[in-house]
C-alpha positions as CSV (number, residue, x, y, z in Angstrom):
1,M,74.8,-51.3,20.2
2,R,75.1,-48.2,22.3
3,L,74.6,-48.8,26.1
4,F,73.6,-46.1,28.6
5,L,74.1,-46.5,32.3
6,L,71.0,-45.0,34.0
7,L,71.5,-45.4,37.7
8,S,69.1,-42.9,39.3
9,P,66.0,-45.2,39.4
10,F,67.9,-47.6,41.7
11,L,69.9,-45.2,43.9
12,C,67.0,-44.8,46.3
13,L,67.8,-48.3,47.5
14,L,71.5,-47.6,48.0
15,S,72.8,-47.3,51.6
16,K,75.5,-45.0,52.8
17,G,79.0,-46.1,51.7
18,D,77.8,-48.2,48.7
19,V,80.4,-48.8,45.9
20,I,79.3,-49.2,42.3
21,V,81.7,-50.8,39.8
22,L,81.6,-49.6,36.2
23,R,83.5,-51.4,33.4
24,E,81.8,-50.0,30.3
25,I,83.9,-47.7,28.1
26,Y,81.4,-44.8,28.5
27,G,78.4,-44.1,30.7
28,E,76.4,-41.6,32.8
29,I,76.5,-41.0,36.6
30,R,73.8,-39.2,38.5
31,T,73.2,-38.4,42.2
32,P,70.5,-40.3,43.9
33,N,66.9,-39.1,43.0
34,F,68.2,-36.9,40.2
35,P,66.8,-34.6,39.0
36,D,64.8,-34.4,42.3
37,L,66.5,-33.4,45.6
38,Y,69.3,-35.7,46.6
39,P,69.0,-37.3,50.1
40,S,70.9,-36.1,53.2
41,D,73.6,-38.2,54.9
42,S,74.4,-40.1,51.7
43,E,77.7,-41.4,50.3
44,V,78.1,-43.3,47.0
45,T,81.3,-44.2,45.1
46,W,81.5,-45.2,41.5
47,N,84.7,-47.0,40.5
48,I,85.3,-46.8,36.8
49,T,87.8,-49.2,35.0
50,V,88.5,-49.2,31.2
51,P,90.9,-51.5,29.2
52,E,94.7,-51.0,29.4
53,G,95.9,-48.4,26.9
54,F,93.0,-46.1,27.7
55,R,92.4,-43.2,30.1
56,I,89.1,-42.0,31.5
57,K,87.6,-38.6,30.7
58,I,84.8,-37.3,33.0
59,Y,82.8,-34.0,32.9
60,F,79.6,-32.6,34.4
61,I,76.7,-31.3,32.3
62,H,74.7,-30.3,35.5
63,F,76.0,-29.5,38.9
64,D,74.1,-28.3,42.0
65,L,75.5,-29.2,45.4
66,E,75.3,-27.3,48.7
67,P,78.2,-24.8,48.7
68,S,80.6,-24.8,51.7
69,Y,84.1,-23.6,52.6
70,L,86.5,-26.2,51.1
71,C,83.5,-28.3,50.3
72,E,83.2,-29.6,53.8
73,Y,79.4,-30.3,53.7
74,D,78.4,-31.9,50.4
75,Y,80.8,-32.6,47.6
76,A,81.8,-34.7,44.6
77,K,85.4,-36.0,44.7
78,V,87.3,-37.4,41.7
79,E,90.4,-39.5,42.5
80,T,92.6,-42.4,41.5
81,D,94.2,-45.0,43.7
82,E,97.0,-42.6,44.5
83,Q,95.8,-39.1,44.3
84,V,92.7,-36.8,44.5
85,L,92.2,-35.1,41.2
86,A,89.4,-32.7,42.1
87,V,86.7,-31.9,44.7
88,F,83.6,-29.9,43.7
89,C,80.6,-28.3,45.4
90,G,78.4,-25.3,45.0
91,R,76.2,-24.2,42.1
92,E,77.0,-23.4,38.5
93,S,74.8,-20.3,38.6
94,T,76.9,-18.8,41.4
95,D,80.1,-19.4,39.5
96,T,81.9,-20.5,42.7
97,E,85.4,-21.7,42.5
98,Q,84.4,-25.2,43.7
99,A,81.8,-25.8,40.9
100,P,83.3,-27.8,37.9
101,G,81.7,-25.7,35.2
102,K,83.0,-26.9,31.8
103,Q,86.1,-28.5,33.3
104,V,87.1,-31.9,31.9
105,I,89.1,-34.3,34.1
106,V,91.3,-37.0,32.6
107,S,92.7,-39.8,34.6
108,P,96.4,-40.7,34.4
109,G,95.6,-44.4,34.0
110,N,92.7,-46.7,33.2
111,F,91.1,-46.3,36.7
112,L,89.0,-43.4,38.1
113,S,86.8,-43.1,41.2
114,L,83.9,-40.6,41.7
115,T,82.5,-40.2,45.2
116,F,79.3,-38.3,46.1
117,R,78.8,-37.3,49.8
118,S,76.0,-35.3,51.5
119,D,75.9,-34.3,55.1
120,F,72.9,-34.6,57.6
121,S,70.9,-31.6,56.3
122,N,70.5,-29.0,53.6
123,E,69.1,-25.5,54.1
124,E,68.0,-25.2,50.5
125,R,66.9,-27.4,47.7
126,Y,69.8,-29.0,45.7
127,T,69.3,-31.3,42.7
128,G,72.8,-32.9,42.6
129,F,74.8,-33.6,39.4
130,D,74.7,-35.3,36.1
131,A,78.2,-36.6,34.9
132,H,79.4,-38.4,31.8
133,Y,82.5,-40.4,31.3
134,S,84.2,-42.1,28.4
135,A,87.4,-44.0,27.6
136,V,90.1,-42.0,25.6
137,D,93.1,-43.5,23.9
138,V,96.6,-43.1,25.3
139,D,99.2,-42.0,22.8
140,E,102.2,-43.9,24.1
141,C,104.4,-42.6,21.3
142,A,103.8,-38.9,22.2
143,E,104.5,-39.5,25.9
144,R,107.8,-41.2,25.6
145,S,110.9,-39.4,26.8
146,D,114.3,-39.4,25.2
147,E,115.8,-41.2,28.1
148,D,113.1,-43.9,28.0
149,M,112.2,-44.4,24.4
150,V,109.3,-46.7,23.6
151,C,110.7,-47.6,20.2
152,D,114.3,-47.6,18.8
153,H,113.3,-45.8,15.6
154,H,109.6,-45.3,14.8
155,C,106.6,-45.5,17.1
156,H,103.1,-45.8,15.7
157,N,100.1,-45.2,18.0
158,Y,96.7,-46.9,17.5
159,I,93.5,-47.0,19.7
160,G,94.4,-49.0,22.8
161,G,98.1,-49.5,22.1
162,F,101.2,-48.9,19.8
163,Y,103.7,-50.7,17.7
164,C,107.3,-50.1,16.6
165,S,109.0,-50.2,13.2
166,C,112.6,-49.6,11.9
167,R,114.2,-47.3,9.4
168,F,114.9,-48.7,5.9
169,G,117.7,-51.2,6.0
170,Y,116.9,-52.3,9.6
171,L,115.0,-55.2,11.1
172,L,112.9,-55.3,14.2
173,H,114.3,-57.5,17.0
174,S,112.3,-60.1,18.8
175,D,111.5,-57.7,21.6
176,N,109.5,-55.7,19.0
177,R,111.1,-52.4,20.1
178,T,114.8,-52.3,19.2
179,C,116.3,-52.5,15.6
180,K,119.2,-54.2,14.0
181,V,120.8,-53.5,10.6
182,E,120.1,-55.6,7.5
183,C,123.3,-55.7,5.5
184,S,124.1,-59.2,4.6
185,D,123.8,-58.9,0.8
186,N,125.4,-55.7,-0.7
187,L,126.7,-56.2,-4.2
188,Y,128.7,-53.5,-6.0
189,T,129.4,-53.9,-9.8
190,Q,130.3,-50.3,-10.7
191,R,133.9,-49.3,-11.4
192,S,134.0,-47.1,-8.4
193,G,131.9,-46.6,-5.3
194,I,131.8,-45.8,-1.6
195,I,131.1,-48.3,1.2
196,S,130.6,-47.5,4.8
197,S,129.3,-48.9,8.1
198,A,125.6,-48.3,8.6
199,D,124.7,-44.7,9.8
200,Y,128.4,-43.6,9.4
201,P,129.7,-41.3,10.9
202,R,127.2,-41.9,13.7
203,P,127.7,-45.1,15.8
204,Y,127.2,-48.3,13.9
205,P,124.3,-50.7,14.9
206,K,124.9,-53.4,17.4
207,S,124.5,-57.2,16.9
208,S,125.0,-57.1,13.2
209,D,126.9,-59.0,10.5
210,C,127.4,-57.1,7.3
211,L,128.7,-58.5,4.0
212,Y,129.8,-56.2,1.1
213,R,130.8,-57.8,-2.2
214,I,132.6,-56.0,-5.0
215,E,132.4,-58.1,-8.2
216,L,133.8,-56.8,-11.5
217,E,134.8,-58.4,-14.8
218,E,138.0,-60.2,-15.3
219,G,140.6,-57.6,-16.3
220,F,139.9,-55.3,-13.4
221,V,141.8,-55.0,-10.1
222,V,140.1,-53.5,-7.1
223,N,141.8,-51.0,-4.8
224,L,140.4,-49.9,-1.5
225,Q,141.1,-46.5,0.2
226,F,139.8,-46.1,3.8
227,D,139.0,-42.7,5.2
228,D,141.3,-41.3,8.0
229,S,138.3,-41.2,10.3
230,F,138.2,-44.9,11.5
231,D,136.7,-46.2,14.8
232,I,135.9,-49.9,15.5
233,E,135.7,-51.1,19.1
234,D,139.0,-52.6,20.2
235,H,140.6,-54.4,23.2
236,P,144.0,-53.4,24.7
237,E,145.1,-57.0,25.1
238,T,143.2,-59.2,22.6
239,S,143.1,-58.6,18.9
240,C,139.7,-57.4,17.8
241,P,137.5,-59.6,20.1
242,Y,134.3,-57.5,19.8
243,D,133.9,-55.7,16.5
244,F,136.1,-56.2,13.4
245,L,136.5,-56.0,9.6
246,K,137.7,-58.9,7.5
247,I,138.6,-58.5,3.8
248,K,138.9,-61.5,1.4
249,A,140.3,-60.9,-2.1
250,G,140.8,-64.1,-4.2
251,S,143.2,-66.2,-2.1
252,R,144.4,-63.3,0.0
253,E,142.9,-62.2,3.4
254,F,143.3,-58.9,5.3
255,G,142.3,-58.6,9.0
256,P,140.7,-58.7,11.4
257,I,140.9,-54.9,11.5
258,C,139.7,-52.7,14.4
259,G,140.8,-49.8,16.5
260,E,141.2,-46.1,15.6
261,K,144.0,-46.3,13.0
262,S,142.8,-46.3,9.4
263,P,144.1,-49.2,7.2
264,G,144.7,-46.6,4.4
265,R,145.1,-48.0,0.9
266,I,144.7,-51.7,0.2
267,E,145.6,-53.0,-3.2
268,T,143.7,-56.3,-3.4
269,G,145.1,-57.6,-6.7
270,S,141.7,-59.2,-7.5
271,N,138.4,-58.3,-9.3
272,N,136.3,-60.0,-6.6
273,V,136.4,-58.7,-3.0
274,Q,134.4,-59.6,0.1
275,I,134.2,-57.2,3.1
276,L,132.8,-58.6,6.3
277,F,131.9,-56.3,9.3
278,H,130.9,-57.8,12.6
279,S,129.5,-55.9,15.7
280,D,128.5,-57.3,19.1
281,N,125.7,-56.1,21.4
282,S,127.6,-53.2,23.0
283,G,129.7,-50.1,22.3
284,E,129.2,-46.7,20.7
285,N,131.9,-46.4,18.0
286,G,131.8,-44.2,14.9
287,G,132.5,-46.8,12.2
288,W,134.4,-46.6,8.9
289,R,134.1,-45.6,5.3
290,L,136.1,-46.5,2.2
291,S,136.1,-45.7,-1.5
292,Y,137.1,-48.2,-4.1
293,T,138.4,-47.8,-7.6
294,V,139.6,-50.2,-10.3
295,T,142.5,-50.3,-12.7
296,G,142.7,-52.3,-15.9
297,I,144.8,-53.1,-19.0
298,S,145.6,-50.1,-21.2
299,C,144.5,-49.6,-24.9
300,P,146.4,-47.6,-27.5
301,D,146.1,-43.8,-27.7
302,L,143.3,-42.5,-29.9
303,Q,143.6,-39.9,-32.7
304,A,140.5,-37.8,-33.5
305,P,139.4,-38.0,-37.2
306,L,139.7,-35.0,-39.5
307,N,136.9,-32.5,-38.6
308,G,136.0,-34.6,-35.5
309,K,136.7,-35.0,-31.8
310,I,136.9,-37.7,-29.1
311,E,135.1,-37.4,-25.7
312,P,136.1,-37.7,-23.0
313,P,139.6,-36.6,-24.0
314,Q,142.1,-38.8,-22.0
315,S,145.8,-39.4,-22.1
316,K,145.3,-43.0,-21.2
317,Y,142.5,-45.5,-21.7
318,T,142.1,-48.8,-19.8
319,F,139.8,-51.8,-19.9
320,K,136.2,-50.9,-20.2
321,D,136.9,-47.2,-20.8
322,Q,134.6,-45.9,-23.5
323,A,135.3,-43.1,-26.1
324,V,132.7,-41.3,-28.1
325,I,133.7,-40.0,-31.6
326,S,131.7,-37.1,-32.8
327,C,132.2,-34.6,-35.6
328,N,132.5,-30.8,-35.7
329,S,129.4,-28.7,-36.5
330,G,128.4,-29.4,-40.1
331,Y,129.9,-32.9,-40.2
332,R,128.4,-36.3,-39.5
333,V,130.0,-39.6,-38.4
334,I,130.1,-42.2,-41.3
335,K,130.4,-45.8,-40.3
336,D,129.6,-48.7,-42.6
337,N,128.0,-46.3,-45.1
338,M,125.6,-45.2,-42.3
339,E,125.3,-41.6,-41.2
340,M,125.1,-41.0,-37.4
341,D,125.6,-38.2,-34.8
342,S,128.3,-40.1,-32.9
343,F,130.0,-43.5,-32.6
344,Q,131.2,-45.2,-29.4
345,I,134.1,-47.6,-29.0
346,E,135.3,-49.5,-25.9
347,C,138.7,-50.7,-24.6
348,R,138.7,-54.5,-24.3
349,K,140.4,-56.7,-21.7
350,D,143.0,-57.8,-24.3
351,G,144.1,-54.1,-24.8
352,T,142.5,-53.6,-28.2
353,W,139.6,-51.2,-29.2
354,S,136.3,-52.7,-30.1
355,N,136.2,-50.9,-33.5
356,Q,138.1,-48.5,-35.7
357,I,137.8,-44.7,-35.6
358,P,135.1,-43.7,-38.1
359,K,135.4,-40.8,-40.6
360,C,133.6,-37.4,-40.5
361,Q,131.8,-36.4,-43.6
362,I,130.4,-33.0,-44.4
363,V,126.6,-32.6,-44.0
364,D,124.6,-32.6,-47.2
365,C,121.2,-30.9,-47.2
366,M,120.4,-32.5,-50.6
367,L,118.3,-30.7,-53.2
368,P,115.7,-28.5,-51.6
369,I,111.9,-29.0,-51.6
370,D,110.2,-27.4,-54.6
371,L,108.4,-24.2,-53.8
372,E,104.8,-24.2,-55.1
373,N,104.4,-21.4,-57.7
374,G,108.1,-20.6,-57.3
375,F,111.6,-21.9,-58.0
376,V,115.1,-22.1,-56.4
377,T,118.4,-20.8,-57.6
378,F,121.9,-21.5,-56.5
379,P,124.7,-18.9,-56.5
380,T,126.8,-21.2,-58.8
381,P,125.8,-23.6,-61.5
382,A,127.3,-26.5,-59.6
383,N,124.2,-26.6,-57.3
384,I,126.3,-27.2,-54.2
385,T,124.1,-28.5,-51.3
386,T,126.7,-29.2,-48.5
387,Y,127.1,-27.5,-45.1
388,Q,127.0,-23.6,-45.3
389,S,126.1,-23.5,-49.0
390,S,123.2,-21.3,-49.9
391,L,120.3,-21.0,-52.2
392,T,117.5,-18.5,-52.9
393,Y,113.8,-19.1,-53.3
394,S,111.8,-16.9,-55.8
395,C,108.2,-16.7,-56.7
396,R,106.9,-16.9,-60.3
397,E,106.6,-13.2,-60.9
398,P,104.7,-11.1,-61.7
399,Y,101.8,-13.5,-60.9
400,Y,103.0,-14.5,-57.5
401,T,104.7,-12.6,-54.7
402,M,106.5,-14.0,-51.6
403,I,105.1,-13.8,-48.1
404,P,106.2,-13.0,-45.6
405,N,108.1,-10.1,-47.1
406,M,111.5,-11.5,-46.5
407,T,114.9,-12.4,-47.8
408,A,114.3,-15.8,-49.3
409,E,117.9,-16.9,-48.8
410,Y,118.5,-20.3,-47.2
411,T,121.7,-21.8,-45.8
412,C,122.5,-25.5,-45.4
413,D,122.5,-25.9,-41.6
414,A,124.5,-28.4,-39.5
415,S,121.3,-30.2,-38.8
416,G,121.0,-31.1,-42.5
417,L,118.2,-28.7,-43.2
418,W,117.9,-25.6,-45.3
419,I,117.4,-22.8,-42.8
420,N,116.2,-19.2,-43.3
421,S,117.4,-16.7,-40.6
422,E,113.8,-15.4,-40.2
423,I,111.5,-18.4,-40.4
424,G,113.8,-21.4,-39.9
425,A,113.2,-24.5,-42.0
426,K,109.7,-23.4,-42.9
427,L,109.3,-22.6,-46.7
428,P,108.1,-19.2,-47.8
429,L,104.8,-18.9,-49.5
430,C,104.1,-17.6,-53.0
431,Q,100.9,-15.7,-52.8
432,T,99.0,-14.8,-55.9
433,V,99.3,-11.1,-57.1
434,C,95.7,-9.7,-57.4
435,G,94.2,-6.8,-59.2
436,L,97.2,-5.9,-61.4
437,P,96.4,-6.8,-65.0
438,R,99.3,-6.8,-67.4
439,F,97.4,-4.8,-70.1
440,S,96.2,-1.2,-69.7
441,R,92.7,-0.1,-70.2
442,S,91.2,1.7,-73.1
443,K,88.3,4.2,-73.1
444,L,85.2,2.4,-71.8
445,A,81.9,2.1,-73.7
446,R,78.5,0.6,-73.0
447,I,77.8,-3.1,-72.6
448,T,74.3,-2.5,-73.8
449,G,75.0,-1.6,-77.3
450,G,78.6,-0.9,-76.3
451,S,82.1,-1.8,-77.6
452,K,84.5,-4.6,-76.9
453,A,86.9,-4.7,-74.0
454,K,90.6,-4.9,-74.7
455,R,91.8,-8.5,-74.6
456,G,93.5,-9.4,-71.3
457,I,92.5,-6.2,-69.5
458,Y,90.3,-8.2,-67.0
459,P,92.2,-11.4,-66.5
460,W,90.0,-12.4,-63.4
461,I,86.8,-12.7,-65.3
462,S,85.5,-16.3,-65.9
463,M,82.8,-17.7,-68.1
464,L,80.4,-20.4,-66.8
465,S,79.2,-22.5,-69.7
466,R,77.0,-25.6,-70.1
467,A,79.0,-28.8,-70.3
468,E,76.9,-30.3,-73.1
469,S,76.1,-27.3,-75.3
470,G,79.1,-25.1,-74.4
471,S,76.8,-22.0,-74.2
472,P,77.6,-19.4,-71.6
473,F,75.1,-18.7,-68.9
474,C,76.9,-16.7,-66.2
475,G,80.1,-14.9,-65.3
476,G,82.4,-15.1,-62.3
477,S,85.6,-13.7,-60.8
478,L,88.8,-15.5,-60.0
479,I,90.1,-15.0,-56.4
480,G,93.4,-16.8,-55.5
481,D,94.2,-19.5,-57.9
482,K,91.3,-22.0,-57.4
483,W,88.2,-20.1,-56.3
484,I,85.5,-18.4,-58.4
485,V,83.1,-15.8,-56.9
486,T,79.8,-15.7,-58.7
487,A,76.0,-15.1,-58.1
488,A,74.2,-17.8,-56.0
489,H,71.3,-17.8,-58.5
490,C,73.8,-19.0,-61.2
491,L,74.4,-22.2,-59.3
492,H,71.0,-23.8,-59.0
493,H,67.9,-24.8,-61.0
494,E,65.0,-22.4,-61.3
495,L,62.7,-22.6,-58.3
496,D,59.0,-22.1,-58.0
497,S,58.0,-18.6,-57.0
498,E,56.6,-19.9,-53.7
499,N,59.6,-22.1,-53.0
500,T,62.4,-20.0,-51.5
501,G,64.1,-22.9,-49.7
502,L,67.2,-24.3,-51.4
503,T,68.1,-28.0,-51.1
504,S,71.2,-29.9,-52.3
505,A,69.1,-31.4,-55.1
506,D,68.4,-27.9,-56.4
507,I,72.1,-27.1,-56.8
508,F,73.7,-27.8,-60.2
509,P,75.9,-31.0,-60.3
510,T,79.6,-30.0,-60.6
511,S,79.8,-32.0,-63.8
512,S,77.0,-30.0,-65.5
513,F,79.1,-26.9,-66.3
514,R,82.6,-25.7,-67.0
515,I,84.6,-22.7,-65.9
516,I,86.6,-21.0,-68.6
517,L,89.4,-18.5,-67.7
518,G,91.6,-16.5,-70.2
519,K,88.4,-16.1,-72.3
520,H,87.8,-13.2,-74.6
521,R,85.6,-14.1,-77.5
522,T,82.1,-15.3,-76.6
523,L,81.6,-18.4,-78.7
524,L,84.9,-18.8,-80.5
525,K,87.8,-20.5,-78.7
526,D,90.8,-18.4,-77.6
527,D,94.3,-19.7,-77.5
528,T,94.6,-18.3,-74.0
529,E,91.7,-20.3,-72.5
530,Q,91.9,-22.6,-69.5
531,V,88.9,-24.9,-69.1
532,L,88.4,-26.3,-65.6
533,Q,85.9,-28.5,-63.7
534,A,84.1,-27.5,-60.5
535,K,85.1,-29.5,-57.5
536,N,82.7,-27.9,-54.9
537,I,79.9,-25.4,-54.9
538,I,79.1,-23.3,-51.8
539,I,76.1,-21.0,-51.6
540,H,75.7,-18.3,-48.9
541,P,73.6,-19.7,-46.0
542,N,71.4,-16.6,-46.0
543,Y,70.7,-16.6,-49.7
544,N,67.1,-15.9,-50.6
545,S,66.2,-16.9,-54.2
546,S,63.0,-14.8,-54.2
547,T,64.5,-11.5,-53.1
548,F,68.1,-12.2,-54.2
549,Q,69.4,-11.3,-50.7
550,N,73.0,-12.6,-50.2
551,D,73.1,-13.6,-53.9
552,I,76.6,-14.8,-53.7
553,G,78.3,-18.2,-54.1
554,L,81.7,-19.8,-54.4
555,V,83.0,-22.4,-56.8
556,E,86.1,-24.4,-55.9
557,L,88.0,-25.5,-58.9
558,S,89.2,-29.1,-59.3
559,S,92.8,-27.9,-59.8
560,K,94.7,-24.6,-59.6
561,V,94.7,-22.4,-62.7
562,F,98.0,-21.5,-64.4
563,L,98.4,-17.7,-63.8
564,N,99.7,-15.7,-66.8
565,D,99.0,-12.4,-68.5
566,Y,95.5,-13.5,-69.3
567,V,94.5,-15.3,-66.1
568,M,95.1,-13.4,-62.8
569,P,92.9,-13.0,-59.7
570,I,91.1,-9.9,-58.5
571,C,91.6,-8.5,-55.0
572,L,88.9,-8.7,-52.3
573,P,87.6,-5.4,-50.9
574,E,89.1,-3.8,-47.7
575,E,86.4,-1.2,-47.2
576,E,82.8,-0.4,-48.2
577,I,82.4,1.3,-51.6
578,E,80.9,4.8,-51.5
579,S,78.1,6.4,-53.6
580,D,79.1,8.1,-56.9
581,E,82.3,6.0,-57.0
582,I,83.0,4.8,-60.5
583,V,82.9,1.0,-61.1
584,V,83.5,-1.2,-64.1
585,V,81.2,-4.1,-65.0
586,T,82.2,-6.7,-67.6
587,G,80.5,-9.7,-69.2
588,W,79.4,-11.7,-72.2
589,G,75.6,-11.1,-71.6
590,K,73.1,-10.3,-74.3
591,Q,73.1,-6.8,-75.7
592,F,69.8,-4.8,-75.7
593,L,67.4,-6.5,-78.1
594,R,70.3,-8.4,-79.7
595,N,72.1,-11.8,-79.3
596,L,75.3,-12.5,-77.4
597,P,78.2,-10.1,-78.1
598,E,81.1,-11.2,-80.2
599,S,83.5,-10.8,-77.3
600,L,83.8,-9.4,-73.8
601,L,82.2,-6.0,-73.2
602,E,82.7,-3.5,-70.4
603,I,80.9,-0.4,-69.0
604,E,81.9,2.3,-66.5
605,I,79.1,3.4,-64.3
606,P,78.7,5.2,-60.9
607,V,77.5,3.7,-57.7
608,V,74.0,5.0,-56.8
609,D,73.0,6.2,-53.4
610,H,71.5,3.2,-51.5
611,D,68.4,5.1,-50.3
612,V,67.8,6.6,-53.8
613,C,67.9,3.1,-55.3
614,K,65.7,1.7,-52.5
615,N,63.0,4.3,-53.2
616,V,63.1,3.7,-56.9
617,Y,62.5,0.0,-56.6
618,K,60.0,0.4,-53.7
619,T,57.5,2.0,-56.2
620,I,57.4,-1.3,-58.2
621,G,57.4,-3.6,-55.1
622,K,61.1,-4.6,-55.2
623,L,63.2,-4.8,-52.1
624,I,66.7,-3.4,-51.9
625,T,68.6,-4.9,-48.9
626,E,71.7,-3.8,-47.1
627,D,73.9,-6.4,-48.9
628,M,73.0,-5.0,-52.3
629,I,74.8,-2.2,-54.4
630,C,73.0,-0.2,-57.1
631,A,74.9,1.2,-60.0
632,G,74.1,2.9,-63.3
633,L,72.8,6.1,-64.8
634,K,69.4,7.7,-64.1
635,E,68.9,8.2,-67.8
636,G,69.8,4.5,-68.5
637,G,71.9,3.3,-71.4
638,K,74.7,1.5,-69.4
639,D,73.7,-1.7,-67.6
640,S,74.5,-5.4,-67.3
641,C,72.0,-7.8,-68.9
642,S,71.0,-11.4,-69.3
643,G,74.0,-13.6,-69.1
644,D,76.1,-11.2,-67.1
645,S,74.9,-12.6,-63.8
646,G,77.7,-13.4,-61.4
647,G,80.2,-11.3,-63.3
648,P,82.5,-8.8,-61.7
649,M,81.9,-5.2,-60.6
650,V,85.4,-3.9,-60.0
651,T,87.0,-0.6,-59.1
652,F,90.5,0.7,-58.8
653,S,91.9,1.6,-55.4
654,Q,94.4,4.4,-55.5
655,Q,95.5,3.6,-52.0
656,R,96.2,-0.1,-52.8
657,N,97.2,0.7,-56.4
658,S,95.2,-2.3,-57.5
659,W,91.7,-3.4,-58.7
660,Y,89.3,-5.1,-56.3
661,L,86.0,-6.8,-56.5
662,A,83.2,-4.6,-55.2
663,G,80.2,-6.7,-56.3
664,T,78.8,-9.4,-58.5
665,V,76.0,-8.9,-61.1
666,S,72.8,-10.0,-59.4
667,W,69.5,-8.7,-60.8
668,G,67.6,-5.7,-62.3
669,V,64.4,-4.7,-64.2
670,D,65.0,-4.7,-68.0
671,C,68.4,-3.7,-69.2
672,G,69.6,-0.1,-69.4
673,K,66.2,1.5,-69.0
674,P,66.0,5.0,-67.4
675,N,65.6,5.1,-63.6
676,K,66.1,1.3,-63.5
677,Y,69.5,0.7,-61.9
678,G,71.4,-2.6,-62.0
679,V,71.6,-4.4,-58.7
680,Y,74.8,-6.1,-57.5
681,S,75.6,-8.3,-54.5
682,N,77.9,-6.5,-52.1
683,V,81.1,-8.5,-51.7
684,Y,82.3,-6.4,-48.7
685,K,79.1,-7.3,-46.8
686,N,79.9,-11.0,-47.3
687,L,83.7,-10.7,-47.0
688,N,84.0,-12.7,-43.8
689,W,82.1,-15.6,-45.3
690,V,84.1,-15.5,-48.5
691,R,87.4,-15.5,-46.5
692,E,86.2,-18.3,-44.2
693,K,85.2,-20.6,-47.0
694,S,88.0,-19.9,-49.4
695,G,90.8,-19.3,-47.0
696,I,91.9,-16.2,-49.0
697,K,92.7,-13.1,-47.0
698,Y,93.8,-10.6,-49.7
């Protein structure tokens, strides 16, 4: 609960020379009658006392006393028992030297006195002062001097007092200010080390008893070597009466030792040594330091194995010395039929080694991992797979090519891996060759009433046929070695004219149809055929079954096809196809007013200007969107037809020197009629989607 000392209501009863005792840790002091005029011929003293460990801070927030030379009339005086700290008079508005202003006065101790005095009269009206005081903490740690330290090591201040603590390894004495060293239980078990008096080379602590123990296994002998700088308090007549060292080694004792002469080297002849150091309560001596080492029984010299080495190389090995046997690059340590990087042995106390030297065997990288769609060859028929032997990976040409374009030579590395200088242990990748059929083209004719395509000239074309009847219903194009690009409308059931939304239930089950590659004859089986099952069907998310916008889909095959002269993929486009460019369309669709063709047919037609095609179909209420390509002749006669849907529209790129897929057969009005162009889904417009879903970039 906060307490305020409000004195002014009572000061009118005070008589001259009254003393008010204040013991609260904070308060307010006002002149009599404040804020009215203070009385004449008045004197009041406030004696303020706060707890030990605190000082008193006092300041004025209002000050208005009669001004006078050296404050000889009215004044406020701040003092302690021994000294006057300040005398004030005058007005703040006049900014006289005697007015306190914003000055804060702090007492040197926990007592402070404030006296107000007024003389017999005032010529003007003066309201007096309003002062506030509070107790403030004394930082004993900050005020100590080097000659009179509060604490030996560390001083910690808190509100109202302080406490001392010692550095690590020291204990606080019962006086709670000075520190002594704690060194009664120092154990050394290493084969070498350094021991010294506390704080060496500064003076060692007083009133301390330190015990240092060196304990090693049987078979070791401890040797001590003292530094030349040695200073333990001595006496000219009595042997080491104050401070001293005593050394006990087995049944032998050395000491007491003191003075300024170093003991030098002491061969203890024991594996257990105790060093006792005693200091009394006086003196300022520098202390001592020693290093200890051990010697032990010797083991026979070691001979490195063939193609190996021993570390560390030493001319002599003694008890507990360890040696690591490792092999040169390309070799591995073999011990107990196990292969390892290194093997460690140790010299035992009976002078024998813990194990025999192992052998170094050349690294064997073993037979390499098979390269998918490729193979490996060795320079010699022996198929050597050991360190620094080599091999070469090759792709199954001409159907696959290696990426990155690199030298596919690998060398057996010291790590036991086959390493290539360019890509490390990573295997090369055999990428499918696209758009390069093994057979040349003949002169093209019409699909509608046209002639057959040469067998194998379009190795990317695929036939989609019903699983039950085996009848073909759409075409497609192979990209990579397990993806088919086709028309989206080939992959779902027929929808109502008002229903343009496609659900998963509308999509054909993957088991309802087959994908046939290497196909040439329409209904008869070819000896080059590969019949595969669909694993997954993906339809473009923006496909509209009513307008055939984004009429494109992907079929993932359940397994990879076997590429050969009759089954090869087509390339994806790298740029937009231009008007008047010649394209080739292939398929097994029905010929004009006839049944299915005997075998694959082809046509060569030009790409039609997009605006021309848009205007033609606009007259009959059909929409040509930006993702569609129109192709054909104004006079008709060359066109795709029923059953060709999803089949490839391809063209040859002189720059790439390969064929690429420009579009897929989508829709049209009639087949081959004048001024009724065939409409194809533009693969380039959907290229990012195709690449994202299939992972194929070429």
